[in-house]
C-alpha positions as CSV (number, residue, x, y, z in Angstrom):
1,M,-43.8,48.9,-16.6
2,L,-42.2,52.3,-17.2
3,D,-41.8,52.2,-21.0
4,P,-39.3,54.9,-22.0
5,V,-41.5,55.8,-25.0
6,L,-44.4,56.6,-22.6
7,L,-42.1,58.5,-20.3
8,K,-40.8,60.7,-23.2
9,T,-44.4,61.5,-24.0
10,F,-45.1,62.3,-20.4
11,L,-42.2,64.7,-20.2
12,A,-43.3,66.4,-23.5
13,V,-46.7,67.0,-22.0
14,E,-45.3,68.1,-18.7
15,E,-43.0,70.6,-20.4
16,T,-45.6,72.0,-22.9
17,R,-48.7,71.6,-20.7
18,S,-50.6,70.7,-23.8
19,F,-51.3,67.4,-25.6
20,T,-51.5,69.3,-28.9
21,R,-48.0,70.9,-28.5
22,A,-46.6,67.7,-27.2
23,A,-47.8,65.9,-30.3
24,E,-46.2,68.5,-32.5
25,R,-42.9,68.2,-30.7
26,L,-42.9,64.4,-30.9
27,K,-44.2,64.4,-34.5
28,V,-47.1,62.1,-33.6
29,R,-50.9,62.5,-33.6
30,Q,-52.6,63.9,-30.6
31,S,-54.5,60.7,-30.1
32,T,-51.2,58.9,-29.8
33,V,-50.1,61.2,-27.0
34,S,-53.4,60.6,-25.2
35,Q,-53.0,56.9,-25.6
36,H,-49.5,57.0,-24.2
37,I,-50.6,58.9,-21.1
38,R,-53.5,56.5,-20.5
39,K,-51.1,53.5,-20.7
40,L,-48.6,55.1,-18.3
41,E,-51.4,55.9,-15.8
42,A,-52.7,52.4,-16.1
43,A,-49.2,51.0,-15.6
44,T,-48.7,53.1,-12.4
45,S,-52.3,52.9,-11.2
46,R,-52.0,56.7,-10.7
47,Q,-53.5,59.7,-12.3
48,L,-50.7,61.9,-13.5
49,F,-52.6,64.9,-15.1
50,L,-55.7,66.8,-14.4
51,R,-57.0,67.9,-17.8
52,D,-60.0,69.7,-19.3
53,T,-60.6,71.5,-22.6
54,H,-58.6,74.5,-21.5
55,S,-55.6,73.3,-19.3
56,V,-53.4,70.4,-18.4
57,E,-52.0,70.3,-14.8
58,L,-49.9,67.8,-13.0
59,T,-51.3,65.9,-10.0
60,G,-49.1,65.2,-7.0
61,D,-48.1,61.8,-8.5
62,G,-47.4,63.5,-11.8
63,E,-45.0,65.9,-10.0
64,A,-43.3,62.8,-8.4
65,M,-43.0,61.1,-11.8
66,I,-41.0,64.0,-13.3
67,G,-37.7,63.0,-11.5
68,F,-38.2,59.3,-12.2
69,A,-39.0,59.9,-15.9
70,R,-36.1,62.2,-16.5
71,G,-33.6,59.9,-14.8
72,I,-34.7,56.9,-16.7
73,V,-34.9,58.7,-20.1
74,D,-31.4,60.3,-19.5
75,T,-29.9,56.9,-18.6
76,I,-31.3,55.2,-21.7
77,D,-30.2,58.1,-23.9
78,R,-26.6,57.9,-22.5
79,A,-26.5,54.1,-23.0
80,M,-27.8,54.4,-26.6
81,T,-25.2,57.1,-27.4
82,Y,-22.4,55.0,-26.0
83,F,-23.4,51.9,-27.9
84,T,-24.3,53.5,-31.2
85,E,-21.5,56.0,-31.6
86,P,-18.8,54.9,-34.0
87,E,-15.7,53.5,-32.3
88,L,-12.9,56.0,-31.6
89,R,-10.2,55.7,-34.3
90,G,-7.2,57.7,-35.4
91,Q,-3.6,58.2,-34.3
92,V,-1.9,59.8,-31.3
93,R,1.7,60.8,-31.4
94,F,2.6,60.5,-27.7
95,G,5.9,61.4,-26.2
96,V,6.9,60.2,-22.7
97,S,9.9,61.1,-20.7
98,E,12.4,58.4,-19.5
99,D,11.1,58.8,-16.0
100,F,8.1,56.7,-16.7
101,V,9.5,53.6,-18.4
102,L,9.7,51.6,-15.2
103,G,6.4,52.7,-13.8
104,G,2.7,52.2,-14.3
105,L,2.4,53.8,-17.7
106,P,2.6,50.6,-19.8
107,E,-0.5,49.2,-18.0
108,I,-2.3,52.5,-18.6
109,L,-1.5,52.3,-22.3
110,R,-2.5,48.7,-22.4
111,R,-5.9,49.4,-21.0
112,F,-6.4,52.4,-23.3
113,R,-5.6,50.2,-26.3
114,A,-8.0,47.5,-25.1
115,S,-10.7,50.1,-24.8
116,H,-9.9,51.8,-28.1
117,P,-8.5,49.1,-30.4
118,L,-8.8,51.3,-33.5
119,V,-6.6,54.1,-32.1
120,E,-2.9,53.9,-33.1
121,V,-0.6,55.1,-30.4
122,K,2.9,56.1,-31.8
123,L,5.1,56.3,-28.7
124,T,8.3,58.3,-28.4
125,V,10.5,57.9,-25.3
126,E,12.9,60.8,-24.9
127,L,14.2,63.4,-22.4
128,S,11.6,66.0,-21.3
129,G,13.5,68.8,-23.0
130,I,13.5,67.1,-26.4
131,L,9.8,66.2,-26.0
132,H,8.9,69.9,-25.5
133,E,10.9,70.8,-28.6
134,Q,9.1,68.1,-30.7
135,L,5.7,69.3,-29.3
136,R,6.4,72.9,-30.4
137,A,7.6,71.7,-33.8
138,G,4.3,69.8,-34.3
139,E,6.0,66.4,-34.3
140,L,4.0,65.2,-31.3
141,D,0.4,65.6,-30.2
142,L,0.7,64.9,-26.5
143,I,3.7,64.7,-24.1
144,L,4.1,63.5,-20.5
145,G,7.2,64.8,-18.8
146,K,8.7,67.5,-16.6
147,R,7.8,71.1,-16.8
148,L,10.8,73.1,-18.2
149,N,9.7,76.6,-17.7
150,P,7.0,78.2,-15.5
151,E,5.2,79.5,-18.6
152,D,4.9,76.0,-20.2
153,S,1.2,75.3,-20.6
154,G,-0.3,71.9,-19.7
155,F,-2.1,69.9,-17.1
156,P,-0.1,69.5,-13.9
157,L,-0.1,66.0,-12.5
158,W,2.0,66.2,-9.4
159,T,5.1,67.9,-7.9
160,D,8.0,65.8,-6.5
161,Q,11.3,66.4,-4.7
162,L,14.6,65.8,-6.6
163,V,17.0,63.7,-4.6
164,W,20.4,62.3,-4.9
165,A,20.5,58.5,-5.1
166,G,23.0,55.7,-5.5
167,A,23.6,52.0,-4.7
168,E,23.3,50.8,-1.2
169,G,26.5,51.6,0.7
170,V,27.9,54.0,-1.9
171,E,30.2,56.7,-0.5
172,V,30.9,60.2,-1.7
173,D,34.4,61.6,-0.8
174,P,33.8,65.2,0.4
175,G,37.3,66.1,-0.8
176,A,37.0,64.7,-4.3
177,P,34.8,65.8,-7.3
178,V,31.3,64.3,-7.2
179,P,31.0,61.4,-9.6
180,L,27.9,62.3,-11.6
181,I,25.7,59.8,-13.5
182,T,23.3,61.7,-15.7
183,Y,21.3,62.1,-18.8
184,P,22.8,64.1,-21.7
185,P,21.6,67.7,-22.3
186,P,18.9,69.0,-22.4
187,S,18.1,67.0,-19.3
188,V,16.2,68.8,-16.6
189,T,17.7,66.8,-13.8
190,R,21.2,67.2,-15.3
191,A,20.8,71.0,-15.4
192,R,19.5,71.1,-11.8
193,A,22.3,68.8,-10.5
194,V,25.1,70.8,-12.2
195,E,23.7,74.1,-11.1
196,G,23.2,72.8,-7.6
197,L,26.8,71.6,-7.4
198,R,28.1,74.9,-8.8
199,L,26.1,77.0,-6.3
200,G,27.3,74.7,-3.5
201,G,30.9,75.0,-4.5
202,R,31.3,71.3,-5.2
203,E,33.5,70.1,-8.0
204,W,32.1,67.2,-10.1
205,R,33.2,64.8,-12.8
206,L,31.1,62.9,-15.4
207,A,31.1,59.3,-14.3
208,C,28.4,58.1,-16.8
209,T,26.2,59.6,-19.5
210,S,23.2,57.7,-20.7
211,A,20.0,58.6,-22.5
212,S,18.1,55.8,-20.9
213,L,16.8,55.4,-17.4
214,N,18.0,51.7,-17.4
215,G,21.5,52.9,-18.3
216,L,21.6,55.4,-15.4
217,R,20.3,52.7,-13.0
218,A,22.9,50.2,-14.1
219,A,25.7,52.6,-13.7
220,A,24.5,53.6,-10.2
221,L,24.0,50.0,-9.1
222,A,27.6,49.4,-10.3
223,G,28.8,52.0,-7.8
224,L,30.1,54.3,-10.5
225,G,28.7,57.4,-8.9
226,V,25.5,59.2,-7.8
227,V,22.4,60.2,-9.8
228,V,19.5,62.5,-9.5
229,F,15.8,61.3,-9.6
230,A,12.4,62.4,-8.5
231,R,11.9,60.8,-5.1
232,G,8.6,59.2,-6.2
233,L,10.2,57.7,-9.3
234,L,13.4,56.3,-7.7
235,P,14.2,53.0,-9.5
236,S,14.4,49.8,-7.6
237,G,17.7,48.9,-6.1
238,L,18.7,52.6,-5.5
239,V,18.5,54.5,-2.3
240,E,18.2,58.1,-1.4
241,L,21.5,59.5,-0.1
242,P,21.5,61.0,3.4
243,S,22.1,64.7,3.9
244,E,25.4,63.9,5.7
245,F,26.9,63.4,2.2
246,G,26.8,67.2,1.9
247,L,25.2,67.2,-1.6
248,P,23.1,70.3,-2.4
249,E,19.4,70.5,-2.2
250,L,17.9,70.5,-5.7
251,G,14.3,71.6,-5.1
252,E,11.2,70.2,-6.6
253,V,10.2,69.3,-10.2
254,E,6.7,69.3,-11.7
255,F,5.4,66.6,-13.9
256,M,2.7,67.6,-16.5
257,L,0.7,66.5,-19.5
258,S,1.0,68.9,-22.4
259,G,-0.6,68.9,-25.9
260,R,-0.9,71.1,-28.9
261,E,-4.3,72.7,-28.7
262,S,-5.2,71.9,-32.3
263,A,-4.5,68.2,-31.5
264,L,-6.3,67.9,-28.2
265,R,-9.4,66.3,-29.6
266,E,-10.3,62.7,-30.0
267,P,-8.4,60.4,-29.8
268,A,-5.6,62.5,-28.2
269,A,-8.2,64.0,-25.7
270,A,-9.3,60.4,-24.8
271,L,-5.7,59.4,-24.1
272,A,-5.1,62.5,-22.0
273,G,-8.2,61.7,-20.0
274,A,-7.0,58.1,-19.4
275,I,-3.6,59.3,-18.2
276,T,-5.0,62.1,-15.9
277,T,-7.5,59.7,-14.4
278,A,-4.9,57.1,-13.6
279,A,-2.0,59.5,-12.7
280,G,-1.5,57.9,-9.4
281,R,-0.3,54.7,-11.1
282,L,2.5,56.6,-12.9
283,K,4.4,56.8,-9.6
284,T,4.4,53.0,-9.2
285,V,8.0,52.0,-9.9
286,L,8.7,48.4,-10.8
């Protein structure tokens, strides 16, 4: 009943308050505009305009039709734009910190690829410090990791507490150096752990160094020492150590999404949007 072509004509007349100017805007004859309005009035069984040789005014029903017409036309225009625009294509060089390899990120990327099959995602998994260096060097378009410095620009996702963790039943001898399991430099958690131990007057020794989260998890599960993780991203099998162990508080860490401004356009902008929308799933540790 409410033909969108008739509704567009109705809106043109309503906005111009003239059949002649509406015809000029729509690039049709004035008789066509008159015919469209007659058809719409017949379809609704309501008079929409009061018109004479000098003026065109809306009736009460015409006023009511404005909202309906705009809503329908806008919806159809959005649908046509969605289905007629070319598919998103291109490449995104995406860097992700080790913190997310056991969480919900793979599912987020799988859904993004399903929605945008012509977009090539080149994934780099590294330490946050290295990712920031590669972003500054123009080697990556978008990174997901920890904020290194307060001045780092980007979109903050969430802030989490850094905690000491280990295998169930692990013990830390207060009179012996703390056996530290950690990433190599320039790891944010390594720097915070070492600085915390130094300020707390605790000696430490390197029990294991691994550039992979799975390596740290395996060493901790083996009871080789203790490790630092964000509380919300604690790998399965590890437990947060109690304060009775006397290990120093390490404060909070902020996770953020950062990109080069020149690269934050489609498809990088689309991937950034997908990640920020589903940020809650990133904290789901498998």
